[in-house]
Every structure is written in structure tokens, then in C-alpha cells.
PyMOL CGO cylinders between C-alpha atoms (Angstrom):
from pymol import cmd
from pymol.cgo import CYLINDER

trace = [
    CYLINDER, 24.30, 8.41, -8.02, 20.78, 8.67, -6.51, 0.3, 1, 1, 1, 1, 1, 1,
    CYLINDER, 20.78, 8.67, -6.51, 20.39, 10.31, -3.11, 0.3, 1, 1, 1, 1, 1, 1,
    CYLINDER, 20.39, 10.31, -3.11, 18.03, 8.07, -1.12, 0.3, 1, 1, 1, 1, 1, 1,
    CYLINDER, 18.03, 8.07, -1.12, 18.15, 10.16, 2.05, 0.3, 1, 1, 1, 1, 1, 1,
    CYLINDER, 18.15, 10.16, 2.05, 15.50, 12.56, 0.69, 0.3, 1, 1, 1, 1, 1, 1,
    CYLINDER, 15.50, 12.56, 0.69, 12.84, 9.86, 0.49, 0.3, 1, 1, 1, 1, 1, 1,
    CYLINDER, 12.84, 9.86, 0.49, 12.89, 8.46, 4.01, 0.3, 1, 1, 1, 1, 1, 1,
    CYLINDER, 12.89, 8.46, 4.01, 9.22, 9.08, 4.83, 0.3, 1, 1, 1, 1, 1, 1,
    CYLINDER, 9.22, 9.08, 4.83, 6.05, 9.69, 2.91, 0.3, 1, 1, 1, 1, 1, 1,
    CYLINDER, 6.05, 9.69, 2.91, 2.47, 10.57, 3.77, 0.3, 1, 1, 1, 1, 1, 1,
    CYLINDER, 2.47, 10.57, 3.77, -0.26, 8.22, 2.59, 0.3, 1, 1, 1, 1, 1, 1,
    CYLINDER, -0.26, 8.22, 2.59, -4.01, 8.01, 2.89, 0.3, 1, 1, 1, 1, 1, 1,
    CYLINDER, -4.01, 8.01, 2.89, -5.13, 4.67, 4.28, 0.3, 1, 1, 1, 1, 1, 1,
    CYLINDER, -5.13, 4.67, 4.28, -7.90, 3.02, 2.28, 0.3, 1, 1, 1, 1, 1, 1,
    CYLINDER, -7.90, 3.02, 2.28, -8.23, 0.10, 4.72, 0.3, 1, 1, 1, 1, 1, 1,
    CYLINDER, -8.23, 0.10, 4.72, -7.63, -0.47, 8.41, 0.3, 1, 1, 1, 1, 1, 1,
    CYLINDER, -7.63, -0.47, 8.41, -3.96, -1.40, 8.84, 0.3, 1, 1, 1, 1, 1, 1,
    CYLINDER, -3.96, -1.40, 8.84, -2.93, -3.09, 12.09, 0.3, 1, 1, 1, 1, 1, 1,
    CYLINDER, -2.93, -3.09, 12.09, -0.80, -0.83, 14.32, 0.3, 1, 1, 1, 1, 1, 1,
    CYLINDER, -0.80, -0.83, 14.32, -0.88, 1.96, 11.72, 0.3, 1, 1, 1, 1, 1, 1,
    CYLINDER, -0.88, 1.96, 11.72, -4.37, 3.44, 11.45, 0.3, 1, 1, 1, 1, 1, 1,
    CYLINDER, -4.37, 3.44, 11.45, -7.93, 3.24, 10.23, 0.3, 1, 1, 1, 1, 1, 1,
    CYLINDER, -7.93, 3.24, 10.23, -9.37, 3.77, 6.78, 0.3, 1, 1, 1, 1, 1, 1,
    CYLINDER, -9.37, 3.77, 6.78, -9.42, 7.50, 5.99, 0.3, 1, 1, 1, 1, 1, 1,
    CYLINDER, -9.42, 7.50, 5.99, -6.44, 8.36, 8.20, 0.3, 1, 1, 1, 1, 1, 1,
    CYLINDER, -6.44, 8.36, 8.20, -3.47, 10.25, 6.82, 0.3, 1, 1, 1, 1, 1, 1,
    CYLINDER, -3.47, 10.25, 6.82, -0.29, 8.71, 8.20, 0.3, 1, 1, 1, 1, 1, 1,
    CYLINDER, -0.29, 8.71, 8.20, 3.42, 9.13, 7.70, 0.3, 1, 1, 1, 1, 1, 1,
    CYLINDER, 3.42, 9.13, 7.70, 5.27, 5.91, 6.86, 0.3, 1, 1, 1, 1, 1, 1,
    CYLINDER, 5.27, 5.91, 6.86, 8.74, 4.95, 5.72, 0.3, 1, 1, 1, 1, 1, 1,
    CYLINDER, 8.74, 4.95, 5.72, 9.13, 5.34, 1.98, 0.3, 1, 1, 1, 1, 1, 1,
    CYLINDER, 9.13, 5.34, 1.98, 9.88, 1.69, 1.27, 0.3, 1, 1, 1, 1, 1, 1,
    CYLINDER, 9.88, 1.69, 1.27, 6.93, 0.45, 3.33, 0.3, 1, 1, 1, 1, 1, 1,
    CYLINDER, 6.93, 0.45, 3.33, 4.60, 2.80, 1.49, 0.3, 1, 1, 1, 1, 1, 1,
    CYLINDER, 4.60, 2.80, 1.49, 5.92, 2.13, -2.02, 0.3, 1, 1, 1, 1, 1, 1,
    CYLINDER, 5.92, 2.13, -2.02, 6.56, -1.60, -1.68, 0.3, 1, 1, 1, 1, 1, 1,
    CYLINDER, 6.56, -1.60, -1.68, 3.73, -2.76, 0.59, 0.3, 1, 1, 1, 1, 1, 1,
    CYLINDER, 3.73, -2.76, 0.59, 0.84, -0.34, 1.10, 0.3, 1, 1, 1, 1, 1, 1,
    CYLINDER, 0.84, -0.34, 1.10, 0.48, 1.17, -2.38, 0.3, 1, 1, 1, 1, 1, 1,
    CYLINDER, 0.48, 1.17, -2.38, 0.78, -2.05, -4.47, 0.3, 1, 1, 1, 1, 1, 1,
    CYLINDER, 0.78, -2.05, -4.47, -1.73, -3.88, -2.27, 0.3, 1, 1, 1, 1, 1, 1,
    CYLINDER, -1.73, -3.88, -2.27, -4.26, -1.06, -2.55, 0.3, 1, 1, 1, 1, 1, 1,
    CYLINDER, -4.26, -1.06, -2.55, -4.21, -0.43, 1.19, 0.3, 1, 1, 1, 1, 1, 1,
    CYLINDER, -4.21, -0.43, 1.19, -3.23, 3.21, 0.77, 0.3, 1, 1, 1, 1, 1, 1,
    CYLINDER, -3.23, 3.21, 0.77, -2.85, 5.93, -1.81, 0.3, 1, 1, 1, 1, 1, 1,
    CYLINDER, -2.85, 5.93, -1.81, -0.31, 8.70, -2.09, 0.3, 1, 1, 1, 1, 1, 1,
    CYLINDER, -0.31, 8.70, -2.09, -1.45, 12.03, -0.71, 0.3, 1, 1, 1, 1, 1, 1,
    CYLINDER, -1.45, 12.03, -0.71, -2.56, 14.59, -3.24, 0.3, 1, 1, 1, 1, 1, 1,
    CYLINDER, -2.56, 14.59, -3.24, -4.51, 17.79, -2.78, 0.3, 1, 1, 1, 1, 1, 1,
    CYLINDER, -4.51, 17.79, -2.78, -7.48, 16.18, -4.55, 0.3, 1, 1, 1, 1, 1, 1,
    CYLINDER, -7.48, 16.18, -4.55, -7.41, 13.14, -2.23, 0.3, 1, 1, 1, 1, 1, 1,
    CYLINDER, -7.41, 13.14, -2.23, -7.33, 15.36, 0.86, 0.3, 1, 1, 1, 1, 1, 1,
    CYLINDER, -7.33, 15.36, 0.86, -10.33, 17.36, -0.39, 0.3, 1, 1, 1, 1, 1, 1,
    CYLINDER, -10.33, 17.36, -0.39, -12.25, 14.15, -1.13, 0.3, 1, 1, 1, 1, 1, 1,
    CYLINDER, -12.25, 14.15, -1.13, -11.58, 12.82, 2.37, 0.3, 1, 1, 1, 1, 1, 1,
    CYLINDER, -11.58, 12.82, 2.37, -12.65, 16.08, 4.00, 0.3, 1, 1, 1, 1, 1, 1,
    CYLINDER, -12.65, 16.08, 4.00, -15.89, 16.05, 2.00, 0.3, 1, 1, 1, 1, 1, 1,
    CYLINDER, -15.89, 16.05, 2.00, -16.57, 12.41, 2.91, 0.3, 1, 1, 1, 1, 1, 1,
    CYLINDER, -16.57, 12.41, 2.91, -15.99, 13.19, 6.60, 0.3, 1, 1, 1, 1, 1, 1,
    CYLINDER, -15.99, 13.19, 6.60, -18.33, 16.22, 6.42, 0.3, 1, 1, 1, 1, 1, 1,
    CYLINDER, -18.33, 16.22, 6.42, -21.07, 14.14, 4.78, 0.3, 1, 1, 1, 1, 1, 1,
    CYLINDER, -21.07, 14.14, 4.78, -20.61, 11.38, 7.35, 0.3, 1, 1, 1, 1, 1, 1,
    CYLINDER, -20.61, 11.38, 7.35, -20.87, 13.83, 10.24, 0.3, 1, 1, 1, 1, 1, 1,
    CYLINDER, -20.87, 13.83, 10.24, -24.02, 15.42, 8.79, 0.3, 1, 1, 1, 1, 1, 1,
    CYLINDER, -24.02, 15.42, 8.79, -25.62, 12.00, 8.26, 0.3, 1, 1, 1, 1, 1, 1,
    CYLINDER, -25.62, 12.00, 8.26, -24.79, 10.94, 11.83, 0.3, 1, 1, 1, 1, 1, 1,
    CYLINDER, -24.79, 10.94, 11.83, -26.33, 14.16, 13.19, 0.3, 1, 1, 1, 1, 1, 1,
    CYLINDER, -26.33, 14.16, 13.19, -29.52, 13.61, 11.15, 0.3, 1, 1, 1, 1, 1, 1,
    CYLINDER, -29.52, 13.61, 11.15, -29.80, 10.01, 12.35, 0.3, 1, 1, 1, 1, 1, 1,
    CYLINDER, -29.80, 10.01, 12.35, -29.29, 11.08, 15.97, 0.3, 1, 1, 1, 1, 1, 1,
    CYLINDER, -29.29, 11.08, 15.97, -31.93, 13.80, 15.71, 0.3, 1, 1, 1, 1, 1, 1,
    CYLINDER, -31.93, 13.80, 15.71, -34.41, 11.40, 14.10, 0.3, 1, 1, 1, 1, 1, 1,
    CYLINDER, -34.41, 11.40, 14.10, -33.77, 8.84, 16.85, 0.3, 1, 1, 1, 1, 1, 1,
    CYLINDER, -33.77, 8.84, 16.85, -34.32, 11.50, 19.54, 0.3, 1, 1, 1, 1, 1, 1,
    CYLINDER, -34.32, 11.50, 19.54, -37.61, 12.51, 17.93, 0.3, 1, 1, 1, 1, 1, 1,
    CYLINDER, -37.61, 12.51, 17.93, -38.78, 8.87, 17.73, 0.3, 1, 1, 1, 1, 1, 1,
    CYLINDER, -38.78, 8.87, 17.73, -37.74, 8.30, 21.33, 0.3, 1, 1, 1, 1, 1, 1,
    CYLINDER, -37.74, 8.30, 21.33, -39.78, 11.26, 22.54, 0.3, 1, 1, 1, 1, 1, 1,
    CYLINDER, -39.78, 11.26, 22.54, -42.85, 9.95, 20.68, 0.3, 1, 1, 1, 1, 1, 1,
    CYLINDER, -42.85, 9.95, 20.68, -42.46, 6.39, 21.97, 0.3, 1, 1, 1, 1, 1, 1,
    CYLINDER, -42.46, 6.39, 21.97, -41.68, 7.09, 25.62, 0.3, 1, 1, 1, 1, 1, 1,
    CYLINDER, -41.68, 7.09, 25.62, -45.13, 8.50, 26.24, 0.3, 1, 1, 1, 1, 1, 1,
    CYLINDER, -45.13, 8.50, 26.24, -46.92, 5.77, 24.27, 0.3, 1, 1, 1, 1, 1, 1,
    CYLINDER, -46.92, 5.77, 24.27, -48.09, 2.45, 25.69, 0.3, 1, 1, 1, 1, 1, 1,
    CYLINDER, -48.09, 2.45, 25.69, -48.40, -0.34, 23.15, 0.3, 1, 1, 1, 1, 1, 1,
    CYLINDER, -48.40, -0.34, 23.15, -51.54, -2.44, 23.44, 0.3, 1, 1, 1, 1, 1, 1,
    CYLINDER, -51.54, -2.44, 23.44, -51.43, -6.00, 22.21, 0.3, 1, 1, 1, 1, 1, 1,
    CYLINDER, -51.43, -6.00, 22.21, -54.21, -8.56, 22.33, 0.3, 1, 1, 1, 1, 1, 1,
    CYLINDER, -54.21, -8.56, 22.33, -53.49, -12.10, 23.37, 0.3, 1, 1, 1, 1, 1, 1,
    CYLINDER, -53.49, -12.10, 23.37, -55.45, -15.29, 23.48, 0.3, 1, 1, 1, 1, 1, 1,
    CYLINDER, -55.45, -15.29, 23.48, -55.63, -16.63, 27.04, 0.3, 1, 1, 1, 1, 1, 1,
    CYLINDER, -55.63, -16.63, 27.04, -56.30, -20.02, 28.50, 0.3, 1, 1, 1, 1, 1, 1,
    CYLINDER, -56.30, -20.02, 28.50, -59.27, -21.12, 30.56, 0.3, 1, 1, 1, 1, 1, 1,
    CYLINDER, -59.27, -21.12, 30.56, -57.34, -20.78, 33.83, 0.3, 1, 1, 1, 1, 1, 1,
    CYLINDER, -57.34, -20.78, 33.83, -56.74, -17.08, 34.36, 0.3, 1, 1, 1, 1, 1, 1,
    CYLINDER, -56.74, -17.08, 34.36, -54.41, -14.64, 32.72, 0.3, 1, 1, 1, 1, 1, 1,
    CYLINDER, -54.41, -14.64, 32.72, -51.79, -16.85, 31.07, 0.3, 1, 1, 1, 1, 1, 1,
    CYLINDER, -51.79, -16.85, 31.07, -51.35, -16.44, 27.33, 0.3, 1, 1, 1, 1, 1, 1,
    CYLINDER, -51.35, -16.44, 27.33, -51.21, -19.17, 24.74, 0.3, 1, 1, 1, 1, 1, 1,
    CYLINDER, -51.21, -19.17, 24.74, -47.63, -18.70, 23.62, 0.3, 1, 1, 1, 1, 1, 1,
    CYLINDER, -47.63, -18.70, 23.62, -45.93, -15.38, 24.31, 0.3, 1, 1, 1, 1, 1, 1,
    CYLINDER, -45.93, -15.38, 24.31, -45.66, -11.88, 22.91, 0.3, 1, 1, 1, 1, 1, 1,
    CYLINDER, -45.66, -11.88, 22.91, -42.85, -11.73, 20.34, 0.3, 1, 1, 1, 1, 1, 1,
    CYLINDER, -42.85, -11.73, 20.34, -40.54, -8.90, 19.37, 0.3, 1, 1, 1, 1, 1, 1,
    CYLINDER, -40.54, -8.90, 19.37, -42.07, -9.14, 15.88, 0.3, 1, 1, 1, 1, 1, 1,
    CYLINDER, -42.07, -9.14, 15.88, -45.53, -8.31, 17.28, 0.3, 1, 1, 1, 1, 1, 1,
    CYLINDER, -45.53, -8.31, 17.28, -44.05, -5.39, 19.23, 0.3, 1, 1, 1, 1, 1, 1,
    CYLINDER, -44.05, -5.39, 19.23, -42.16, -4.14, 16.15, 0.3, 1, 1, 1, 1, 1, 1,
    CYLINDER, -42.16, -4.14, 16.15, -45.26, -4.25, 13.96, 0.3, 1, 1, 1, 1, 1, 1,
    CYLINDER, -45.26, -4.25, 13.96, -47.30, -2.43, 16.62, 0.3, 1, 1, 1, 1, 1, 1,
    CYLINDER, -47.30, -2.43, 16.62, -44.64, 0.28, 16.96, 0.3, 1, 1, 1, 1, 1, 1,
    CYLINDER, -44.64, 0.28, 16.96, -44.38, 0.47, 13.17, 0.3, 1, 1, 1, 1, 1, 1,
    CYLINDER, -44.38, 0.47, 13.17, -48.10, 0.99, 12.74, 0.3, 1, 1, 1, 1, 1, 1,
    CYLINDER, -48.10, 0.99, 12.74, -48.08, 3.69, 15.45, 0.3, 1, 1, 1, 1, 1, 1,
    CYLINDER, -48.08, 3.69, 15.45, -45.09, 5.59, 14.02, 0.3, 1, 1, 1, 1, 1, 1,
    CYLINDER, -45.09, 5.59, 14.02, -45.73, 4.87, 10.36, 0.3, 1, 1, 1, 1, 1, 1,
    CYLINDER, -45.73, 4.87, 10.36, -42.21, 3.49, 9.85, 0.3, 1, 1, 1, 1, 1, 1,
    CYLINDER, -42.21, 3.49, 9.85, -40.68, 0.03, 9.86, 0.3, 1, 1, 1, 1, 1, 1,
    CYLINDER, -40.68, 0.03, 9.86, -38.94, -0.97, 13.10, 0.3, 1, 1, 1, 1, 1, 1,
    CYLINDER, -38.94, -0.97, 13.10, -36.43, -3.82, 13.11, 0.3, 1, 1, 1, 1, 1, 1,
    CYLINDER, -36.43, -3.82, 13.11, -37.43, -6.55, 15.57, 0.3, 1, 1, 1, 1, 1, 1,
    CYLINDER, -37.43, -6.55, 15.57, -33.76, -7.22, 16.36, 0.3, 1, 1, 1, 1, 1, 1,
    CYLINDER, -33.76, -7.22, 16.36, -33.50, -3.80, 17.98, 0.3, 1, 1, 1, 1, 1, 1,
    CYLINDER, -33.50, -3.80, 17.98, -36.14, -4.76, 20.54, 0.3, 1, 1, 1, 1, 1, 1,
    CYLINDER, -36.14, -4.76, 20.54, -35.27, -6.75, 23.63, 0.3, 1, 1, 1, 1, 1, 1,
    CYLINDER, -35.27, -6.75, 23.63, -37.48, -8.07, 26.37, 0.3, 1, 1, 1, 1, 1, 1,
    CYLINDER, -37.48, -8.07, 26.37, -36.18, -8.28, 29.94, 0.3, 1, 1, 1, 1, 1, 1,
    CYLINDER, -36.18, -8.28, 29.94, -38.43, -11.32, 30.44, 0.3, 1, 1, 1, 1, 1, 1,
    CYLINDER, -38.43, -11.32, 30.44, -40.74, -13.40, 28.29, 0.3, 1, 1, 1, 1, 1, 1,
    CYLINDER, -40.74, -13.40, 28.29, -44.23, -11.91, 28.14, 0.3, 1, 1, 1, 1, 1, 1,
    CYLINDER, -44.23, -11.91, 28.14, -46.67, -14.76, 28.87, 0.3, 1, 1, 1, 1, 1, 1,
    CYLINDER, -46.67, -14.76, 28.87, -49.33, -13.05, 31.00, 0.3, 1, 1, 1, 1, 1, 1,
    CYLINDER, -49.33, -13.05, 31.00, -51.85, -10.25, 30.71, 0.3, 1, 1, 1, 1, 1, 1,
    CYLINDER, -51.85, -10.25, 30.71, -50.95, -6.86, 32.15, 0.3, 1, 1, 1, 1, 1, 1,
    CYLINDER, -50.95, -6.86, 32.15, -48.21, -4.25, 31.89, 0.3, 1, 1, 1, 1, 1, 1,
    CYLINDER, -48.21, -4.25, 31.89, -44.72, -5.24, 30.75, 0.3, 1, 1, 1, 1, 1, 1,
    CYLINDER, -44.72, -5.24, 30.75, -41.53, -3.45, 29.67, 0.3, 1, 1, 1, 1, 1, 1,
    CYLINDER, -41.53, -3.45, 29.67, -39.48, -3.61, 26.48, 0.3, 1, 1, 1, 1, 1, 1,
    CYLINDER, -39.48, -3.61, 26.48, -36.20, -1.98, 25.45, 0.3, 1, 1, 1, 1, 1, 1,
    CYLINDER, -36.20, -1.98, 25.45, -35.74, -0.45, 22.00, 0.3, 1, 1, 1, 1, 1, 1,
    CYLINDER, -35.74, -0.45, 22.00, -32.32, 0.58, 20.72, 0.3, 1, 1, 1, 1, 1, 1,
    CYLINDER, -32.32, 0.58, 20.72, -33.00, 3.37, 18.23, 0.3, 1, 1, 1, 1, 1, 1,
    CYLINDER, -33.00, 3.37, 18.23, -29.39, 4.54, 17.86, 0.3, 1, 1, 1, 1, 1, 1,
    CYLINDER, -29.39, 4.54, 17.86, -26.06, 3.55, 19.43, 0.3, 1, 1, 1, 1, 1, 1,
    CYLINDER, -26.06, 3.55, 19.43, -26.53, 6.47, 21.85, 0.3, 1, 1, 1, 1, 1, 1,
    CYLINDER, -26.53, 6.47, 21.85, -30.30, 6.25, 22.35, 0.3, 1, 1, 1, 1, 1, 1,
    CYLINDER, -30.30, 6.25, 22.35, -32.09, 3.39, 24.05, 0.3, 1, 1, 1, 1, 1, 1,
    CYLINDER, -32.09, 3.39, 24.05, -35.60, 3.69, 25.46, 0.3, 1, 1, 1, 1, 1, 1,
    CYLINDER, -35.60, 3.69, 25.46, -37.69, 1.57, 27.77, 0.3, 1, 1, 1, 1, 1, 1,
    CYLINDER, -37.69, 1.57, 27.77, -41.32, 1.41, 26.77, 0.3, 1, 1, 1, 1, 1, 1,
    CYLINDER, -41.32, 1.41, 26.77, -44.52, -0.10, 28.11, 0.3, 1, 1, 1, 1, 1, 1,
    CYLINDER, -44.52, -0.10, 28.11, -46.63, -2.88, 26.66, 0.3, 1, 1, 1, 1, 1, 1,
    CYLINDER, -46.63, -2.88, 26.66, -50.12, -3.63, 27.87, 0.3, 1, 1, 1, 1, 1, 1,
    CYLINDER, -50.12, -3.63, 27.87, -51.30, -7.12, 27.01, 0.3, 1, 1, 1, 1, 1, 1,
    CYLINDER, -51.30, -7.12, 27.01, -55.07, -7.37, 27.02, 0.3, 1, 1, 1, 1, 1, 1,
    CYLINDER, -55.07, -7.37, 27.02, -57.49, -10.22, 26.50, 0.3, 1, 1, 1, 1, 1, 1,
    CYLINDER, -57.49, -10.22, 26.50, -58.52, -10.86, 22.92, 0.3, 1, 1, 1, 1, 1, 1,
    CYLINDER, -58.52, -10.86, 22.92, -62.14, -9.76, 22.55, 0.3, 1, 1, 1, 1, 1, 1,
    CYLINDER, -62.14, -9.76, 22.55, -63.50, -12.63, 20.51, 0.3, 1, 1, 1, 1, 1, 1,
    CYLINDER, -63.50, -12.63, 20.51, -62.28, -15.96, 21.79, 0.3, 1, 1, 1, 1, 1, 1,
    CYLINDER, -62.28, -15.96, 21.79, -63.85, -19.09, 20.36, 0.3, 1, 1, 1, 1, 1, 1,
]
cmd.load_cgo(trace, "trace")
């Protein structure tokens, strides 16, 4: 006769997010039948071994180091951009300081990119209002989930209008 009371719970490493149980990478304790009959066959978890625990710890260390590097790089970019005013030229109409069209986030991204020497994603830039006139305006750039800066744009008249 087999004694089933020994195998009531087991520890598993979740490979996917499981509703009401945990996130991918978590080590959780589940009932033996749930682990053996549901989680393991579906590839949602794997049994805990010393090797698996070491792999997870290494992955977490690498992820933490990468996040720290990205945060430091974003802080450095933010310090460079906060003191810089972007100058963009715009074609204006005959009646004053209104632009033909408006300044786009793509134009701002390319200007920032040429200043910093890196590519900036235009989707990370937002404008509080459409820029359709000459003068000073603001933009918001989200460099990192924790770092968002507000920068200045100066729209000037294009030198050679035909």
C-alpha cells in the first residue's frame, strides 16, 4: 500500500504567471496533485531543483544589474537634456508668427537624437499642446519608468523662405 500523506505539498518554480498563485520566477508551494497534474504537464511550472534555484538567482541578479544600468543611463541623459534648449526652424505664414503645420514629436526626437548622438523614440515624447507658433514651448520626455523630464523647444523662423 502506498502512503499518500507524505506527498501533500510540493514546491515548484513558476514559468508563467498563474492567476491567484504567483508570477513567473516565483517559487511557490502547491498541493501535490495540482502541481503534478496541472502545472507541470502544461509547462506552467517546473519542479524545484538546486540547479533551477541557482539559475533563477542568476537571472534575477542579471535583471537587477541591467535595470540599474538603464536607470543610471537615463539619469545621465536627463541631466544633459534638462539644460539644453532644442531649436527648430519652422516655415511661417505671411501674417505673423503662425507656422505652416506644426512641430511633430518626430522632429523633436531627431533633434534630440542629433544632440545626444543616440536614437530617441518619438513615442516617448509628449507635447502638452500642439506647437503651431514661434517662440518657447515645452515637451515631456519619458526616458525611464522612473525618470521623466520637461524640456524646452524654441521654434524660430526658417532663414530662407521662398
